[in-house]
C-alpha positions as CSV (number, residue, x, y, z in Angstrom):
1,M,46.3,64.0,14.4
2,R,47.3,67.6,13.9
3,N,50.9,68.6,13.3
4,G,51.4,72.2,14.5
5,L,54.9,72.5,13.1
6,K,53.8,71.3,9.7
7,E,50.9,73.7,9.7
8,W,53.3,76.6,10.6
9,V,55.8,75.6,7.9
10,D,53.2,75.2,5.2
11,G,51.3,78.3,6.2
12,H,47.6,78.6,7.0
13,V,44.8,81.1,6.8
14,T,41.8,81.8,9.0
15,I,38.6,82.1,7.0
16,T,34.9,82.8,7.6
17,V,32.3,80.8,5.6
18,R,28.9,82.3,5.2
19,G,25.9,80.2,4.1
20,K,23.1,77.9,5.2
21,R,24.7,74.7,3.9
22,F,27.9,74.9,5.8
23,E,27.5,71.3,7.1
24,R,27.2,70.1,3.5
25,F,30.3,72.1,2.6
26,L,32.3,70.7,5.5
27,N,31.4,67.0,4.6
28,M,32.4,67.6,1.0
29,A,35.8,69.1,2.1
30,I,36.6,66.2,4.5
31,R,35.7,63.8,1.7
32,D,38.2,65.5,-0.6
33,G,41.0,65.3,2.0
34,I,41.0,69.0,2.9
35,R,42.2,69.6,6.4
36,I,40.0,72.0,8.4
37,W,40.4,72.8,12.1
38,N,39.4,75.3,14.8
39,I,35.8,75.2,13.5
40,R,33.5,77.5,15.5
41,R,30.2,79.3,15.0
42,V,30.4,83.1,15.2
43,G,26.9,83.8,13.8
44,E,23.6,82.3,12.7
45,E,25.0,81.5,9.2
46,L,28.7,82.4,9.8
47,T,31.4,79.9,10.8
48,R,35.2,80.6,11.3
49,C,37.9,77.9,10.7
50,D,41.6,77.4,9.8
51,I,42.9,75.8,6.6
52,L,46.2,75.2,4.9
53,I,47.2,77.6,2.1
54,R,47.4,74.9,-0.5
55,D,43.9,73.6,0.4
56,Y,42.3,77.1,0.3
57,F,42.3,77.2,-3.5
58,R,40.5,73.7,-3.6
59,L,37.5,75.2,-1.9
60,R,36.1,77.1,-4.9
61,P,34.1,74.3,-6.5
62,L,32.7,73.3,-3.1
63,L,31.6,76.8,-2.3
64,R,30.0,77.1,-5.7
65,E,28.1,73.8,-5.2
66,T,26.8,74.6,-1.7
67,G,26.1,78.3,-2.3
68,C,28.5,79.5,0.4
69,R,31.0,82.4,0.4
70,S,34.4,82.6,2.1
71,H,36.5,85.5,3.4
72,V,40.1,85.5,4.6
73,E,40.5,87.1,8.1
74,G,44.0,86.1,9.1
75,R,47.2,84.7,7.8
76,G,49.9,82.8,9.7
77,G,52.9,80.5,9.2
78,L,56.4,80.6,7.7
79,P,55.5,81.8,4.2
80,F,53.7,85.0,5.5
81,W,56.5,85.6,8.0
82,L,59.1,85.5,5.2
83,I,57.0,88.0,3.2
84,R,56.9,90.4,6.2
85,L,60.7,90.0,6.6
86,R,61.2,90.9,2.9
87,R,59.1,94.0,3.4
88,R,61.5,94.9,6.4
89,A,64.7,94.1,4.6
90,G,66.5,97.0,6.4
91,L,65.6,95.7,9.8
92,V,66.7,92.2,8.9
93,I,70.0,93.4,7.5
94,G,70.6,95.6,10.5
95,A,69.9,92.8,13.0
96,S,72.2,90.4,11.0
97,L,75.0,92.9,10.9
98,F,74.6,93.6,14.7
99,F,74.9,89.9,15.6
100,L,77.8,89.5,13.1
101,G,79.5,92.5,14.6
102,L,78.9,91.2,18.1
103,Y,80.4,87.8,17.2
104,M,83.4,89.5,15.5
105,L,84.1,91.8,18.5
106,S,83.9,88.9,20.9
107,S,86.6,87.2,18.9
108,F,89.2,89.8,19.9
109,V,91.0,90.6,23.1
110,W,90.0,94.0,24.4
111,T,91.5,94.0,27.9
112,V,94.7,92.7,29.4
113,E,94.8,92.7,33.2
114,V,97.9,92.1,35.4
115,S,97.6,91.1,39.0
116,G,99.8,89.8,41.8
117,T,102.8,92.1,41.2
118,R,104.4,93.5,44.3
119,H,107.9,94.5,43.4
120,M,107.8,93.9,39.6
121,D,106.6,96.7,37.3
122,P,103.2,95.7,35.7
123,Q,104.3,97.4,32.5
124,K,107.2,94.9,32.2
125,V,104.7,92.1,32.3
126,M,102.5,93.8,29.7
127,K,105.6,94.3,27.4
128,A,106.5,90.6,27.8
129,A,102.9,89.6,27.0
130,E,103.0,91.7,23.8
131,Q,106.1,89.9,22.7
132,I,104.2,86.6,22.6
133,G,101.1,88.2,21.1
134,I,98.9,89.0,24.1
135,K,97.7,92.6,23.6
136,E,94.6,94.6,23.1
137,G,93.0,94.2,19.7
138,V,94.5,90.8,18.9
139,W,92.4,88.1,17.4
140,K,91.9,85.3,19.9
141,V,92.3,82.6,17.2
142,K,95.9,83.7,16.7
143,L,96.8,83.1,20.4
144,K,98.4,79.8,21.5
145,E,97.1,77.6,24.1
146,P,97.2,79.1,27.7
147,L,99.8,76.5,28.8
148,A,102.1,77.4,25.9
149,L,101.7,81.1,26.6
150,Q,102.4,80.5,30.3
151,K,105.8,78.8,29.5
152,E,106.8,81.6,27.1
153,L,105.9,84.3,29.7
154,M,107.9,82.5,32.4
155,S,111.0,82.4,30.1
156,L,110.7,86.2,29.6
157,L,110.1,87.0,33.2
158,P,112.9,85.3,35.3
159,E,111.7,87.3,38.4
160,A,108.4,85.3,38.4
161,T,107.9,81.9,40.0
162,W,104.7,81.3,38.1
163,V,102.6,83.2,35.6
164,G,99.0,82.2,34.9
165,V,97.2,83.0,31.7
166,D,93.4,83.0,31.9
167,I,91.3,84.0,28.8
168,Q,87.8,85.0,29.9
169,G,85.7,86.2,27.0
170,T,87.4,89.4,25.7
171,K,89.7,89.7,28.7
172,V,93.0,88.1,29.4
173,K,94.1,87.9,33.0
174,L,97.8,87.5,33.8
175,Q,98.3,86.3,37.4
176,V,102.0,86.7,38.5
177,V,103.6,85.0,41.5
178,E,106.9,86.7,42.2
179,K,110.0,85.0,43.6
180,D,110.8,85.8,47.2
181,A,113.2,88.7,47.2
182,P,116.5,87.9,49.0
183,V,116.9,89.3,52.4
184,K,119.1,92.3,52.3
185,P,122.1,91.8,54.6
186,L,122.4,94.2,57.4
187,P,125.2,96.8,57.0
188,T,128.5,95.4,58.1
189,S,130.7,98.6,57.9
190,P,131.4,100.0,61.3
191,R,129.1,102.8,62.4
192,H,127.5,104.6,65.3
193,L,123.9,105.6,65.9
194,V,123.7,109.3,66.5
195,A,120.9,111.8,67.3
196,K,119.4,113.5,64.3
197,K,117.6,116.1,66.5
198,R,117.8,117.7,69.9
199,A,115.6,115.6,72.2
200,V,115.1,114.0,75.6
201,I,115.6,110.2,75.6
202,S,112.5,108.2,76.4
203,K,113.6,104.7,75.3
204,V,116.9,103.0,74.6
205,L,117.1,99.4,73.2
206,P,120.6,98.6,71.9
207,Q,120.9,95.4,69.9
208,V,124.5,95.7,68.7
209,G,126.9,98.2,70.2
210,K,127.2,100.1,73.5
211,S,124.6,102.5,74.8
212,Q,125.9,106.0,75.5
213,V,122.8,107.6,76.9
214,T,120.1,107.0,79.5
215,V,116.4,107.7,79.7
216,N,115.4,111.3,80.5
217,Q,118.9,112.5,79.3
218,M,119.0,115.6,77.0
219,V,120.9,114.9,73.8
220,E,122.0,117.3,71.0
221,K,122.0,116.7,67.3
222,G,124.9,114.5,66.3
223,Q,125.5,113.1,69.8
224,V,126.4,109.4,69.8
225,L,123.5,107.3,71.2
226,I,124.7,103.8,70.6
227,S,128.4,103.4,70.0
228,G,129.8,101.0,67.4
229,I,133.1,100.6,69.3
230,I,132.9,97.8,71.8
231,G,135.6,96.3,74.1
232,N,137.9,97.8,76.7
233,E,140.9,100.2,76.6
234,T,143.4,97.4,75.7
235,R,141.3,95.6,73.0
236,Q,138.5,97.3,71.0
237,Q,136.5,96.4,68.0
238,A,134.3,98.5,65.6
239,V,130.9,97.0,64.7
240,S,127.7,98.3,63.0
241,A,125.6,99.6,65.8
242,R,121.9,98.6,65.8
243,G,119.0,99.4,68.1
244,T,116.1,101.6,68.8
245,V,116.3,105.1,70.4
246,R,113.2,107.2,70.8
247,G,113.1,110.6,72.2
248,E,110.8,113.6,73.0
249,V,111.2,116.3,70.4
250,W,109.6,119.8,70.5
251,Y,108.0,121.6,67.6
252,V,106.4,125.0,67.3
253,T,104.1,125.3,64.2
254,E,102.3,128.3,62.8
255,T,99.0,127.6,60.9
256,S,96.1,129.6,59.6
257,L,92.6,128.9,58.4
258,P,89.9,131.1,56.7
259,L,86.7,131.6,58.7
260,N,84.6,131.6,55.6
261,Q,84.6,128.1,54.1
262,T,83.1,127.4,50.6
263,L,81.1,124.1,50.4
264,Y,79.2,122.6,47.5
265,R,75.7,121.2,47.8
266,L,73.4,119.5,45.2
267,T,70.8,121.6,43.5
268,G,68.7,118.7,42.3
269,E,69.4,119.2,38.6
270,I,70.6,115.9,37.1
271,Q,71.5,115.0,33.5
272,D,72.1,111.4,32.5
273,Q,74.3,110.8,29.5
274,Q,74.1,107.4,27.7
275,Y,77.1,105.9,26.0
276,L,77.4,102.7,23.9
277,L,80.6,100.8,24.9
278,V,82.4,98.9,22.1
279,G,85.5,97.4,23.5
280,P,87.6,100.3,25.0
281,Y,85.7,102.9,23.1
282,A,82.6,104.9,24.3
283,V,80.2,106.5,21.8
284,Q,77.7,109.1,23.2
285,V,74.2,108.2,22.2
286,W,71.9,110.5,24.2
287,P,71.5,113.4,24.8
288,L,73.5,115.0,22.0
289,N,73.6,118.4,23.8
290,K,75.2,118.4,27.3
291,L,73.9,120.9,29.9
292,A,76.5,123.4,30.9
293,F,76.7,123.3,34.7
294,A,79.0,125.9,36.3
295,H,79.8,123.3,39.1
296,S,79.0,119.6,39.0
297,E,80.0,116.2,40.2
298,N,80.0,113.0,38.0
299,T,79.3,109.4,38.8
300,E,79.0,106.6,36.3
301,S,77.6,103.1,36.0
302,R,78.4,100.4,33.5
303,F,76.6,97.4,32.2
304,L,78.5,94.6,30.3
305,P,76.4,91.4,29.8
306,S,78.2,88.3,31.0
307,Y,77.4,84.6,31.1
308,A,79.5,81.7,32.3
309,G,82.7,83.7,32.5
310,Y,82.2,85.3,29.1
311,T,81.9,89.1,29.1
312,S,80.4,90.8,26.0
313,P,82.6,93.5,24.5
314,I,79.5,95.6,23.8
315,G,77.8,97.3,26.8
316,W,76.3,100.4,28.1
317,K,77.5,103.3,30.3
318,T,75.5,105.9,32.0
319,V,77.2,109.1,33.4
320,H,75.2,110.9,36.0
321,T,76.0,114.6,36.1
322,K,74.7,116.4,39.2
323,E,74.7,120.2,39.4
324,T,76.2,121.7,42.6
325,E,76.3,125.2,43.9
326,P,78.8,126.9,46.2
327,V,77.6,127.8,49.7
328,T,79.7,129.9,52.1
329,H,79.8,128.7,55.7
330,Q,80.8,131.1,58.4
331,M,82.7,129.3,61.1
332,S,83.2,130.5,64.6
333,V,86.7,131.0,66.0
334,E,86.4,127.9,68.1
335,E,85.4,125.7,65.1
336,A,88.3,127.1,63.0
337,T,90.7,126.6,65.9
338,E,89.8,122.9,66.2
339,I,90.1,122.3,62.5
340,A,93.5,124.1,62.3
341,K,94.8,122.1,65.3
342,R,93.8,118.8,63.4
343,F,95.6,120.0,60.3
344,A,98.7,120.9,62.4
345,R,98.7,117.4,64.1
346,E,98.6,115.7,60.7
347,D,101.5,117.8,59.4
348,I,103.6,117.2,62.5
349,L,103.2,113.5,62.4
350,R,104.0,113.4,58.7
351,K,107.3,115.3,59.4
352,A,108.2,113.2,62.5
353,G,108.1,110.0,60.5
354,K,106.8,106.5,61.0
355,D,105.5,105.4,64.5
356,A,105.7,108.9,65.9
357,E,103.1,109.9,68.5
358,I,102.1,113.2,70.0
359,K,102.7,113.3,73.7
360,D,101.4,116.8,74.4
361,E,100.2,119.9,72.6
362,K,99.6,123.5,73.8
363,V,98.2,126.4,71.9
364,L,100.6,129.4,72.5
365,H,98.7,132.1,70.6
366,V,95.3,132.6,68.8
367,S,94.5,135.7,66.8
368,T,91.9,136.7,64.1
369,E,92.8,139.0,61.3
370,N,91.5,139.6,57.7
371,G,88.9,136.8,58.0
372,K,91.4,134.2,59.1
373,V,92.3,132.6,62.4
374,Y,96.1,132.3,63.2
375,L,97.5,129.7,65.6
376,S,100.8,129.0,67.2
377,I,101.0,125.5,68.7
378,H,103.7,123.8,70.7
379,F,103.9,120.0,70.2
380,S,105.9,117.4,72.2
381,V,106.4,114.3,69.9
382,I,107.9,110.9,70.7
383,E,109.8,109.7,67.7
384,D,112.7,107.7,66.5
385,I,115.8,110.0,66.7
386,A,118.6,107.6,65.7
387,V,120.5,107.8,62.5
388,E,123.6,106.0,61.3
389,Q,127.0,107.6,61.1
390,P,130.1,105.8,59.7
391,I,133.0,105.5,62.1
392,V,136.1,107.4,60.9
393,G,139.4,106.0,62.0
394,V,138.4,102.5,63.0
395,P,140.6,101.2,65.9
396,Q,142.6,98.1,65.0
397,P,143.2,95.3,67.4
398,P,146.9,95.3,68.7
399,A,149.3,93.1,66.8
400,E,150.5,90.0,68.5
401,T,154.3,89.9,69.1
402,G,156.3,86.7,69.4
403,K,158.7,85.9,72.3
404,P,162.4,86.3,71.5
């Protein structure tokens, strides 16, 4: 029975035997224990077969006795493979160094990622991790077990309820669960809620204190909306007024917009730059000369081989540089007006604060001059107009007097 592995390890050659007495030659070889396989006729007096290297040199007396001649056509097996490797020593050394470098690079931490922080500064977590040895470039063998690292991190971060340490390949993920922040107590010092702007009241919802205004009433800046003084004339008490007061406020804004807008469009010229990624470093491989585009936009894609949660520190990055060219677009006055009105709305809502809404708007004036359109717009905005004001001279309850 043939043993393919043994044939490959020992090495074999493919030979052609030319002669009229090949059958006699084959019987003599089998009698002497010479292994021959893959026997096939390729001509009238020509036969091709395979034979082990060590048996090839035993054929000479048999060939001489039968009058046949042999010729080696092919070589295979481990001995010939080793000879070819020795001829390509540079390639073998390079491949060995590559895999050795890949193994060495995968033994280090190249990325430390912090997640789950809301109020805590991620840099504080990074500094605490560095104190226990978790940092970029550290050898993973020097790191303790994740449970031990977790305990040390929690002792350094009292603001955290739990800190998870997960080592995935060359990346260390730190998952932080913060303690619930204590609820800030509401201000207890006596104060009023007063108007911060001139407005017409649209909604009054007092929670603590006494309302001093009604819906549709005009109020001036500084006027008391919800008083922090409660009680009657004989017995009063100062509290911290709370509630919601919304009013209609008016704004007049001036804005302008050029009629000629410069846009950028793609020309179709693209250059791809290839980078070899080694940890946090990128080495440009091709092309060596970068095309000089006057205007361009860049996008990039990365490839980092990963398997079963392990990410290789060596990867590939491609940067796509697309050339753009400026194009001037001439807008009509109507188009420019609509765009300017949109910008004005965004600016007004940003100034009015959270939960503000535009009730009405009216364009007061539109003019065109020097290639620009100028607008004057009146806005009616519903917004929160209440602001706190400490009470000066807090009234004290009358002192109780005893009977004589």
